[in-house]
MOPAC internal coordinates of N, CA, C and O (Angstrom, degrees):
PM7 1SCF
backbone

  N    0.0000 0     0.00 0     0.00 0    0    0    0
  C    1.4450 1     0.00 0     0.00 0    1    0    0
  C    1.5252 1   112.42 1     0.00 0    2    1    0
  O    1.2310 1   119.64 1   164.45 1    3    2    1
  N    1.3074 1   118.29 1   -15.55 1    3    2    1
  C    1.4614 1   119.83 1  -175.00 1    5    3    2
  C    1.5129 1   113.51 1  -103.97 1    6    5    3
  O    1.2310 1   120.17 1  -179.21 1    7    6    5
  N    1.3178 1   117.28 1     0.79 1    7    6    5
  C    1.4663 1   120.22 1  -175.07 1    9    7    6
  C    1.5181 1   111.58 1  -112.46 1   10    9    7
  O    1.2310 1   121.46 1   -23.41 1   11   10    9
  N    1.3171 1   114.81 1   156.59 1   11   10    9
  C    1.4574 1   120.57 1   174.21 1   13   11   10
  C    1.5136 1   113.95 1    62.11 1   14   13   11
  O    1.2310 1   121.10 1    42.14 1   15   14   13
  N    1.3158 1   115.50 1  -137.86 1   15   14   13
  C    1.4500 1   122.45 1  -176.87 1   17   15   14
  C    1.5283 1   113.08 1   -89.36 1   18   17   15
  O    1.2310 1   119.55 1   174.68 1   19   18   17
  N    1.3065 1   118.46 1    -5.32 1   19   18   17
  C    1.4682 1   121.53 1  -174.54 1   21   19   18
  C    1.5215 1   113.04 1   -56.48 1   22   21   19
  O    1.2310 1   118.64 1   132.31 1   23   22   21
  N    1.3429 1   120.21 1   -47.69 1   23   22   21
  C    1.4788 1   118.32 1  -179.90 1   25   23   22
  C    1.5244 1   112.54 1   -60.46 1   26   25   23
  O    1.2310 1   120.26 1   141.96 1   27   26   25
  N    1.3023 1   117.12 1   -38.04 1   27   26   25
  C    1.4577 1   121.37 1   179.84 1   29   27   26
  C    1.5282 1   110.87 1   -65.82 1   30   29   27
  O    1.2310 1   120.62 1   139.95 1   31   30   29
  N    1.3327 1   116.41 1   -40.05 1   31   30   29
  C    1.4621 1   121.37 1   179.12 1   33   31   30
  C    1.5310 1   110.16 1   -67.01 1   34   33   31
  O    1.2310 1   120.52 1   138.95 1   35   34   33
  N    1.3293 1   116.61 1   -41.05 1   35   34   33
  C    1.4734 1   120.11 1   179.52 1   37   35   34
  C    1.5260 1   111.37 1   -63.49 1   38   37   35
  O    1.2310 1   120.01 1   140.33 1   39   38   37
  N    1.3296 1   117.59 1   -39.67 1   39   38   37
  C    1.4662 1   121.27 1   177.00 1   41   39   38
  C    1.5165 1   109.83 1   -64.14 1   42   41   39
  O    1.2310 1   120.49 1   138.18 1   43   42   41
  N    1.3262 1   116.67 1   -41.82 1   43   42   41
  C    1.4616 1   121.50 1   178.70 1   45   43   42
  C    1.5324 1   110.48 1   -59.75 1   46   45   43
  O    1.2310 1   120.15 1   132.82 1   47   46   45
  N    1.3326 1   117.32 1   -47.18 1   47   46   45
  C    1.4642 1   121.14 1   179.79 1   49   47   46
  C    1.5192 1   111.69 1   -65.04 1   50   49   47
  O    1.2310 1   120.18 1   141.68 1   51   50   49
  N    1.3193 1   117.25 1   -38.32 1   51   50   49
  C    1.4634 1   121.07 1   177.91 1   53   51   50
  C    1.5197 1   110.76 1   -62.89 1   54   53   51
  O    1.2310 1   120.84 1   136.93 1   55   54   53
  N    1.3292 1   116.01 1   -43.07 1   55   54   53
  C    1.4567 1   120.20 1   179.05 1   57   55   54
  C    1.5279 1   112.20 1   -63.86 1   58   57   55
  O    1.2310 1   120.55 1   142.95 1   59   58   57
  N    1.3230 1   116.56 1   -37.05 1   59   58   57
  C    1.4647 1   120.29 1   176.06 1   61   59   58
  C    1.5248 1   109.76 1   -62.72 1   62   61   59
  O    1.2310 1   120.72 1   134.88 1   63   62   61
  N    1.3277 1   116.23 1   -45.12 1   63   62   61
  C    1.4651 1   120.28 1   179.73 1   65   63   62
  C    1.5296 1   111.09 1   -60.19 1   66   65   63
  O    1.2310 1   120.47 1   135.16 1   67   66   65
  N    1.3045 1   116.71 1   -44.84 1   67   66   65
  C    1.4698 1   120.70 1   179.46 1   69   67   66
  C    1.5209 1   110.47 1   -63.17 1   70   69   67
  O    1.2310 1   120.71 1   139.12 1   71   70   69
  N    1.3242 1   116.25 1   -40.88 1   71   70   69
  C    1.4650 1   121.29 1   179.32 1   73   71   70
  C    1.5281 1   111.27 1   -62.25 1   74   73   71
  O    1.2310 1   120.19 1   144.37 1   75   74   73
  N    1.3261 1   117.24 1   -35.63 1   75   74   73
  C    1.4656 1   120.78 1   179.54 1   77   75   74
  C    1.5231 1   112.76 1   -78.43 1   78   77   75
  O    1.2310 1   120.06 1   147.32 1   79   78   77
  N    1.3223 1   117.50 1   -32.68 1   79   78   77
  C    1.4648 1   120.57 1  -173.55 1   81   79   78
  C    1.5223 1   114.19 1   -84.74 1   82   81   79
  O    1.2310 1   119.63 1   141.81 1   83   82   81
  N    1.3145 1   118.31 1   -38.19 1   83   82   81
  C    1.4567 1   120.47 1  -175.39 1   85   83   82
  C    1.5246 1   113.52 1   -61.39 1   86   85   83
  O    1.2310 1   118.29 1   134.52 1   87   86   85
  N    1.3226 1   120.86 1   -45.48 1   87   86   85
  C    1.4722 1   119.41 1  -179.53 1   89   87   86
  C    1.5293 1   113.22 1   -65.09 1   90   89   87
  O    1.2310 1   120.08 1   161.52 1   91   90   89
  N    1.3096 1   117.45 1   -18.48 1   91   90   89
  C    1.4517 1   120.11 1   179.31 1   93   91   90
  C    1.5294 1   111.63 1   -87.73 1   94   93   91
  O    1.2310 1   120.22 1  -175.28 1   95   94   93
  N    1.3192 1   117.18 1     4.72 1   95   94   93
  C    1.4476 1   121.17 1   173.49 1   97   95   94
  C    1.5144 1   115.65 1    91.33 1   98   97   95
  O    1.2310 1   119.92 1  -171.50 1   99   98   97
  N    1.3219 1   117.75 1     8.50 1   99   98   97
  C    1.4632 1   120.31 1   179.68 1  101   99   98
  C    1.5236 1   108.79 1   -77.63 1  102  101   99
  O    1.2310 1   120.79 1   -58.48 1  103  102  101
  N    1.3276 1   116.10 1   121.52 1  103  102  101
  C    1.4678 1   121.13 1  -179.25 1  105  103  102
  C    1.5234 1   111.63 1   -95.53 1  106  105  103
  O    1.2310 1   120.14 1   139.23 1  107  106  105
  N    1.3242 1   117.35 1   -40.77 1  107  106  105
  C    1.4561 1   121.66 1  -178.30 1  109  107  106
  C    1.5272 1   108.29 1   -96.70 1  110  109  107
  O    1.2310 1   120.82 1   -86.40 1  111  110  109
  N    1.3303 1   116.04 1    93.60 1  111  110  109
  C    1.4578 1   120.85 1  -174.18 1  113  111  110
  C    1.5234 1   112.51 1   -68.72 1  114  113  111
  O    1.2310 1   119.77 1   147.17 1  115  114  113
  N    1.3180 1   118.04 1   -32.83 1  115  114  113
  C    1.4648 1   120.64 1   179.08 1  117  115  114
  C    1.5412 1   109.92 1   -64.08 1  118  117  115
  O    1.2310 1   120.45 1   132.29 1  119  118  117
  N    1.3164 1   116.74 1   -47.71 1  119  118  117
  C    1.4664 1   120.21 1   179.66 1  121  119  118
  C    1.5234 1   110.50 1   -64.20 1  122  121  119
  O    1.2310 1   120.39 1   138.72 1  123  122  121
  N    1.3047 1   116.86 1   -41.28 1  123  122  121
  C    1.4700 1   120.84 1  -178.87 1  125  123  122
  C    1.5157 1   111.00 1   -64.58 1  126  125  123
  O    1.2310 1   119.90 1   136.29 1  127  126  125
  N    1.3356 1   117.80 1   -43.71 1  127  126  125
  C    1.4553 1   119.49 1  -179.20 1  129  127  126
  C    1.5294 1   111.52 1   -67.03 1  130  129  127
  O    1.2310 1   120.10 1   144.24 1  131  130  129
  N    1.3404 1   117.42 1   -35.76 1  131  130  129
  C    1.4637 1   119.81 1   175.32 1  133  131  130
  C    1.5154 1   110.69 1   -63.29 1  134  133  131
  O    1.2310 1   120.57 1   137.26 1  135  134  133
  N    1.3140 1   116.52 1   -42.74 1  135  134  133
  C    1.4596 1   120.64 1   178.87 1  137  135  134
  C    1.5290 1   110.73 1   -63.66 1  138  137  135
  O    1.2310 1   120.26 1   135.81 1  139  138  137
  N    1.3100 1   117.11 1   -44.19 1  139  138  137
  C    1.4566 1   120.11 1  -179.38 1  141  139  138
  C    1.5203 1   112.11 1   -68.04 1  142  141  139
  O    1.2310 1   120.37 1   148.99 1  143  142  141
  N    1.3171 1   116.90 1   -31.01 1  143  142  141
  C    1.4637 1   121.04 1   177.53 1  145  143  142
  C    1.5271 1   109.07 1   -61.57 1  146  145  143
  O    1.2310 1   120.41 1   144.48 1  147  146  145
  N    1.3236 1   116.82 1   -35.52 1  147  146  145
  C    1.4573 1   121.37 1  -178.66 1  149  147  146
  C    1.5229 1   112.76 1   -85.30 1  150  149  147
  O    1.2310 1   119.92 1   166.07 1  151  150  149
  N    1.3195 1   117.76 1   -13.93 1  151  150  149
  C    1.4718 1   122.60 1  -178.90 1  153  151  150
  C    1.5349 1   109.37 1  -135.15 1  154  153  151
  O    1.2310 1   120.18 1  -106.86 1  155  154  153
  N    1.3460 1   117.26 1    73.14 1  155  154  153
  C    1.4628 1   119.75 1  -174.41 1  157  155  154
  C    1.5204 1   114.87 1   -63.22 1  158  157  155
  O    1.2310 1   119.58 1   158.77 1  159  158  157
  N    1.3232 1   118.40 1   -21.23 1  159  158  157
  C    1.4558 1   120.62 1   178.05 1  161  159  158
  C    1.5179 1   111.54 1   -63.76 1  162  161  159
  O    1.2310 1   119.90 1   150.36 1  163  162  161
  N    1.3145 1   117.80 1   -29.64 1  163  162  161
  C    1.4588 1   121.34 1   178.51 1  165  163  162
  C    1.5252 1   111.23 1   -66.62 1  166  165  163
  O    1.2310 1   120.63 1   147.75 1  167  166  165
  N    1.3107 1   116.40 1   -32.25 1  167  166  165
  C    1.4725 1   119.94 1   178.69 1  169  167  166
  C    1.5254 1   109.34 1   -64.06 1  170  169  167
  O    1.2310 1   120.68 1   135.22 1  171  170  169
  N    1.3241 1   116.31 1   -44.78 1  171  170  169
  C    1.4670 1   120.00 1   179.24 1  173  171  170
  C    1.5215 1   111.25 1   -61.00 1  174  173  171
  O    1.2310 1   120.29 1   136.70 1  175  174  173
  N    1.3202 1   117.04 1   -43.30 1  175  174  173
  C    1.4651 1   120.51 1   179.17 1  177  175  174
  C    1.5200 1   110.71 1   -64.99 1  178  177  175
  O    1.2310 1   120.47 1   144.12 1  179  178  177
  N    1.3338 1   116.70 1   -35.88 1  179  178  177
  C    1.4499 1   121.54 1  -178.75 1  181  179  178
  C    1.5297 1   111.65 1   -63.46 1  182  181  179
  O    1.2310 1   120.83 1   144.47 1  183  182  181
  N    1.3317 1   116.02 1   -35.53 1  183  182  181
  C    1.4627 1   119.17 1  -178.12 1  185  183  182
  C    1.5267 1   112.49 1   -96.22 1  186  185  183
  O    1.2310 1   120.64 1  -173.71 1  187  186  185
  N    1.3332 1   116.38 1     6.29 1  187  186  185
  C    1.4636 1   119.97 1   172.49 1  189  187  186
  C    1.5054 1   116.38 1    99.99 1  190  189  187
  O    1.2310 1   119.48 1  -167.97 1  191  190  189
  N    1.3249 1   118.59 1    12.03 1  191  190  189
  C    1.4562 1   121.62 1   177.29 1  193  191  190
  C    1.5122 1   108.93 1  -108.50 1  194  193  191
  O    1.2310 1   121.07 1   -30.52 1  195  194  193
  N    1.3111 1   115.55 1   149.48 1  195  194  193
  C    1.4588 1   119.77 1   176.92 1  197  195  194
  C    1.5201 1   107.97 1   -85.91 1  198  197  195
  O    1.2310 1   120.25 1   -40.74 1  199  198  197
  N    1.3273 1   117.13 1   139.26 1  199  198  197
  C    1.4599 1   120.75 1  -179.59 1  201  199  198
  C    1.5236 1   111.36 1   -85.19 1  202  201  199
  O    1.2310 1   119.85 1  -179.20 1  203  202  201
  N    1.3033 1   117.89 1     0.80 1  203  202  201
  C    1.4717 1   120.93 1  -179.50 1  205  203  202
  C    1.4928 1   111.14 1  -116.13 1  206  205  203
  O    1.2310 1   120.10 1   180.00 1  207  206  205

């Protein structure tokens, strides 16, 4: 995770997640990301895809 382009890619993905979560009113990003990690179907619904 600390070599090559990996850190840059991880920052990019984190910024995308923040960009998607803030407009939806999520204030505590750490809690929200933990919750979404446990319920990946919610991520798909959040970006406009059906999880079924």
